[in-house]
C-alpha angles and dihedrals in degrees: 000000000000121000124238114278119206107230116236125232091261091053092050092046091050091050091049091049091051092049092050091048091049091050091049092051091049090051092048091049091058109104117244118247110245123232094248092059091047091050091048092051091047092050091049091049092049091048091050092049091049091051091049091049090050091049091050091050091050091049091050091049091050091049091049091049091049090049091050091049092050090050091049091050090048092051091046091052091047092051091047090053091047091050092051093054113101114253116264111268121231120236091257092053091049091051092049092051091048091049091049091053091048092050091049091051092049090049091052092049094051095058 
């Protein structure tokens, strides 16, 4: 069995040069993409982006419509509550109600 031999700088440089050459050959062996394929990919990408933009616009429109409907319901509820409130009493009406309560209390006490 042979013992481990520490590689010299020249050995390491030669191995690195061989690895670079092998990678370059592998890259050169890769077939070039033709223009038709590139055009097809670009058209597919543009169609996909257009569909996504249309979907986003539809979603935003739906959100805006939902927001507007919620706001309309809120305003409707607020007007309904305002309509249910008793009308503001004049000072004379307030005095008459106060006098009636006072008279009822006096009547209860006299019994």
